[in-house]
Every structure is written in structure tokens, then in C-alpha cells.
C-alpha positions as CSV (number, residue, x, y, z in Angstrom):
1,M,61.5,108.0,100.7
2,Y,60.3,104.5,100.8
3,S,57.0,105.8,101.0
4,L,57.1,107.3,97.4
5,D,56.0,105.3,94.7
6,S,58.5,104.2,92.3
7,N,57.8,107.0,89.6
8,T,58.0,109.2,91.6
9,L,61.3,108.1,93.7
10,F,62.5,107.2,90.1
11,Q,62.3,110.7,88.9
12,E,63.0,112.6,91.8
13,A,66.6,110.5,91.6
14,Q,67.3,111.0,88.0
15,E,66.5,115.0,88.3
16,I,69.6,114.9,90.9
17,A,72.0,112.7,88.9
18,T,71.3,114.9,85.6
19,T,73.0,117.8,88.1
20,K,76.5,115.1,88.2
21,K,79.1,114.6,86.3
22,T,79.2,111.2,84.9
23,I,82.2,109.4,85.9
24,Y,83.3,106.1,84.8
25,C,86.0,103.8,86.9
26,S,87.8,100.9,86.1
27,P,89.7,98.4,88.5
28,N,93.9,98.1,88.1
29,I,94.2,94.6,89.6
30,A,97.2,94.5,91.7
31,N,96.9,90.6,92.8
32,G,94.1,88.3,92.6
33,S,95.0,86.1,95.1
34,C,93.8,86.1,98.8
35,Q,94.2,85.1,102.0
36,T,90.5,84.9,103.4
37,V,90.0,81.4,104.9
38,P,87.3,80.0,104.6
39,G,86.6,82.2,101.7
40,C,83.6,84.2,100.7
41,R,80.7,82.3,99.5
42,H,80.0,84.9,96.9
43,C,82.9,86.2,95.7
44,K,83.2,86.9,92.0
45,W,87.1,86.3,91.9
46,E,86.8,82.7,92.7
47,H,84.8,82.6,89.5
48,M,87.1,84.6,87.6
49,K,89.9,82.3,88.9
50,V,88.0,79.5,87.2
51,M,87.6,81.0,83.6
52,K,91.1,82.2,83.8
53,P,93.6,80.5,85.8
54,D,96.3,83.1,85.6
55,F,93.4,85.8,87.2
56,N,95.0,84.6,90.6
57,K,98.6,85.5,89.9
58,K,100.5,88.6,91.2
59,R,100.9,91.4,88.3
60,T,104.2,92.5,87.8
61,L,104.8,96.8,87.5
62,E,104.9,96.7,84.2
63,E,101.7,95.2,83.5
64,I,100.1,97.8,86.1
65,R,101.6,100.4,83.7
66,A,100.1,98.8,80.8
67,R,96.7,98.5,82.3
68,T,97.1,102.0,83.5
69,Q,97.8,103.0,79.7
70,V,94.7,101.2,78.6
71,L,92.6,102.6,81.0
72,V,93.5,106.5,80.0
73,E,93.1,105.7,76.2
74,A,89.4,104.3,76.9
75,G,88.6,107.7,78.7
76,I,88.5,106.5,82.3
77,D,88.5,108.8,85.2
78,R,88.6,106.9,88.1
79,V,90.9,103.8,88.9
80,F,90.8,101.9,91.8
81,L,94.0,99.2,92.1
82,A,92.1,96.4,93.5
83,S,93.8,92.9,95.3
84,G,92.0,90.3,97.0
85,W,92.5,90.7,100.9
86,M,96.3,90.0,102.1
87,G,95.7,90.9,105.8
88,Y,95.9,94.2,107.5
89,Q,99.1,95.4,106.4
90,V,99.2,95.8,102.7
91,P,102.6,94.2,100.4
92,D,104.9,97.2,99.8
93,F,104.7,96.4,96.2
94,Y,101.1,97.8,96.6
95,Y,103.0,101.4,97.1
96,D,105.0,100.8,94.1
97,C,101.5,100.3,92.2
98,I,100.0,103.4,93.4
99,S,103.3,105.4,92.8
100,S,103.6,103.8,89.0
101,I,99.6,104.6,88.3
102,K,100.0,108.4,89.6
103,E,103.4,108.8,87.5
104,N,101.8,107.9,84.2
105,S,98.4,109.0,84.2
106,T,96.1,111.8,85.7
107,L,93.7,109.3,87.3
108,D,91.7,109.6,90.2
109,I,93.4,106.8,92.4
110,Y,91.7,104.6,94.8
111,G,92.9,101.3,96.7
112,L,90.4,98.4,97.3
113,F,92.2,96.1,99.5
114,G,89.6,95.3,102.0
115,A,90.2,96.2,106.0
116,I,93.9,97.2,106.7
117,N,95.5,99.1,109.5
118,R,96.7,102.7,110.1
119,S,100.5,102.2,108.3
120,S,99.2,100.6,105.3
121,L,96.6,104.1,104.7
122,V,99.3,106.4,105.4
123,N,101.7,104.9,103.4
124,L,99.5,104.4,100.7
125,K,98.6,108.2,100.8
126,H,102.0,109.0,100.5
127,A,102.8,106.8,97.5
128,G,100.2,108.9,95.5
129,M,96.6,107.3,96.8
130,D,93.7,109.8,96.8
131,G,90.9,108.1,98.2
132,Y,89.9,104.4,99.7
133,L,87.3,102.2,98.5
134,C,85.7,100.1,101.3
135,G,82.2,98.6,101.0
136,L,80.3,97.4,104.1
137,E,79.0,94.4,101.6
138,T,76.0,94.4,104.3
139,P,75.1,96.6,107.7
140,N,73.9,93.3,108.8
141,E,76.5,91.6,110.7
142,E,74.4,88.1,110.8
143,L,74.5,88.6,106.9
144,Y,77.8,89.8,106.4
145,K,79.0,86.3,108.5
146,R,76.9,84.2,106.5
147,F,78.7,85.2,103.3
148,R,82.2,86.2,104.6
149,P,83.0,83.6,107.2
150,G,86.4,84.2,107.4
151,G,88.8,87.3,107.0
152,D,88.1,91.1,107.8
153,T,85.2,92.0,109.9
154,L,82.2,94.3,109.2
155,T,83.5,96.3,112.2
156,D,87.3,95.9,110.9
157,R,86.0,97.9,107.8
158,L,84.3,100.6,109.7
159,T,87.2,101.3,111.6
160,T,89.3,101.2,108.0
161,L,87.0,103.8,106.9
162,K,87.4,106.3,110.0
163,T,91.2,105.7,109.9
164,A,91.0,106.9,106.2
165,K,88.5,110.0,106.5
166,D,91.1,111.2,110.2
167,I,94.0,110.9,107.5
168,D,91.9,112.9,104.5
169,L,91.5,110.4,102.4
170,K,88.2,110.6,100.0
171,I,86.1,107.8,101.1
172,W,83.9,105.4,98.7
173,S,82.0,102.7,100.0
174,G,78.4,100.8,99.7
175,F,76.9,97.7,100.2
176,L,75.1,94.9,98.1
177,V,71.4,94.4,98.1
178,G,70.0,91.4,97.7
179,L,71.2,88.9,100.2
180,G,68.4,89.1,102.8
181,E,68.6,92.5,104.2
182,T,65.5,94.2,105.4
183,D,64.4,97.8,104.8
184,E,65.8,98.6,108.3
185,D,68.9,97.5,107.5
186,V,69.1,99.7,104.3
187,V,68.2,102.5,106.7
188,V,70.9,101.8,109.2
189,G,73.5,101.0,106.2
190,L,72.7,104.8,105.1
191,E,73.2,106.5,108.4
192,I,76.2,104.6,109.3
193,L,77.7,105.6,105.6
194,R,76.2,108.9,105.9
195,E,79.0,109.7,108.9
196,F,81.7,109.3,106.9
197,D,80.9,111.7,104.5
198,P,81.6,109.7,101.8
199,E,82.3,111.1,97.9
200,S,81.0,108.1,96.2
201,L,78.7,105.2,97.1
202,S,78.5,101.9,95.3
203,I,75.2,100.1,96.0
204,L,75.3,97.0,93.9
205,P,73.0,93.9,93.2
206,F,73.8,91.0,94.4
207,T,74.5,88.4,91.6
208,P,75.2,84.6,92.3
209,F,78.1,83.8,90.0
210,P,79.0,80.3,89.0
211,H,81.5,78.3,90.8
212,T,80.7,80.3,94.3
213,E,79.2,78.7,97.1
214,M,76.3,81.2,96.8
215,W,75.7,80.5,93.2
216,A,71.8,78.7,93.7
217,E,70.8,82.0,95.3
218,N,68.7,84.1,93.8
219,P,69.7,87.4,92.2
220,A,68.7,90.3,93.5
221,N,65.6,92.0,92.6
222,P,65.9,94.6,90.1
223,L,63.2,96.7,91.5
224,K,64.2,96.9,95.0
225,W,67.8,97.4,94.2
226,A,67.0,100.1,92.2
227,R,64.5,101.9,94.8
228,V,67.7,101.3,97.1
229,M,69.8,103.0,95.2
230,A,67.3,105.9,94.4
231,S,66.8,106.1,98.0
232,A,70.5,106.5,98.8
233,R,70.2,109.1,96.0
234,L,68.0,111.1,97.7
235,Y,69.5,110.7,101.0
236,L,72.9,111.2,100.1
237,K,72.2,113.9,97.4
238,K,76.0,115.4,96.7
239,L,77.7,112.2,96.1
240,D,78.7,110.1,93.1
241,L,76.6,107.1,92.8
242,F,77.9,104.2,91.4
243,S,76.0,101.1,89.3
244,D,78.3,97.9,88.2
245,Q,75.4,97.4,85.7
246,T,76.8,98.7,82.4
247,Q,74.5,96.5,80.3
248,G,72.6,93.7,80.2
249,F,69.1,92.9,82.3
250,Y,70.1,95.7,85.2
251,Q,71.6,98.6,83.1
252,G,68.2,100.5,82.9
253,Y,67.5,99.9,86.3
254,G,70.9,101.2,87.6
255,I,69.8,104.6,85.7
256,L,66.2,104.6,87.1
257,G,68.0,104.6,90.6
258,G,70.0,107.9,89.9
259,A,73.5,106.2,89.1
260,N,76.1,108.6,87.8
261,G,78.7,106.4,87.8
262,F,79.5,103.5,86.0
263,Y,82.2,100.3,86.2
264,V,83.7,99.8,83.2
265,F,86.1,97.2,82.4
266,P,87.7,98.4,78.7
267,E,90.4,96.8,76.6
268,K,91.6,98.9,74.2
269,K,88.3,100.8,72.8
270,S,87.2,104.3,73.8
271,L,84.2,105.0,75.9
272,T,83.6,108.4,73.9
């Protein structure tokens, strides 16, 4: 795949993407706080907490329900209930949130809580969760520790994915591009993910957000990112491939890379 010139690689990736349904996904945030110490050096949520101080708070069940209604009215296909990492055992409140989304929508529901234990995954599934989203961040352990010096480890995340697979939850994973990974790291990452037979994959460009420790770093090279996306599309043809870039500079590169899934953040506006 890496030997293909970019035009050929992108053409083949887009041909596969045209056979897939376009999927819009969006978060429903349960809690903006996080127990990771020291904090992640690249975390977008740290930027959000500066811009919106109340972002850090725990949402109420009424707020979860109201946000679900916004997503339904906007035409979202898939929701992921998201939180900062709260440790390996998720708060019981998250089960109530999953149940609320299930009762008030027909959305496909995923959890996004970092590495968590088996009992949490089992209880989330029992509450109505369809799948689990747990990215690798990077398949390179040394790079992982550089920007995630605290909290859950790469091994923890792999264990979480295996457990989720074992209890028949749908698997959604992926990694970032632009943190210093090599082509070999990318190949290793795709091989690791293939073993989990994921339904969905997110290959996302590193973006240095203001108010984070890594905001002086360069962003991902868009061509390299798109080539990694396209390579993933060719290597793992049957899954849904997600880009978080639906506007701006990176948008076109995500389409070149063969994305059929997109992260969106609607207010009260339909996507159709």
C-alpha cells in the first residue's frame, strides 16, 4: 500500500468508501473532568475547559436526555457517551446515561471512557451500550508515554478492547497521526487493530490545541495523514472509517483518505 503513488492510493480508497453508508457520529458528554495525573499533554478537553469553564462539570441526566434529543433531530446515526478517564471502574451514573439514551432514541450507542475493567463493560452493555470506542492514541509505547504520562496505559487499552470483544460489544478504535510515529508504527498499529476485527476505525490528525502542553508542536502533515487513512481503508476494507474533520483545511484530505464516517457537533440544525 505504501508503495502506491498518492493518486492511485486515494482513488482506490475512495472507491471502497463509495460502497459504504455515510455515518454521522457525535458525543454526548457525561463528565468533562478527568482523573489522569499528570494530565495528557495534548488533550483537546483542556483547551475546552479554558474556553468554557463549565465544560468540566458532571452533566445531569436531564442534560444527557436533552442532548440526545438534539442529536436525534440533527440526523445523527451514532452517539458516544464520553467522559474524561475516571479510573478502571466507571461511575454508576454512566449506566443511567446509557439507559436514558437507549430509551429516548434509536441511536447506535458507544462508550468512550478510556481503559476500564470487565465489570464496567458488562454493566454498560446491560444498560444498552452497543459498542465501545477505545483508541490506541499511538501504537508506539514510547510515544504514548511522552504525551500520556499518567492514567491508563497502552496495554490497559488493548486489554479493554479484548474484553469488549470477548463480551460481544462492537469495537471502535484507531490512533492519531503526526506525533512522530514511523511507517513501521503505522503498520504495527493496523495489524494490532485487525486482530480485534473492529467495526469502525478512526484515523485522526494530531492537532495542537491552545492551552495544552503540546501547543507548540507542529500539526499532522495532511498528506501523510490522508495516506495513512487510505492505507487503513485498503487494509481493512469492511469497516467504517472515520475522520473528525468535516470542515476547514483537513476536510478534503479526510475524503481523499476514504472516510465514510464523520464526527459532527450539531446544535439544533439538521444534517440533511
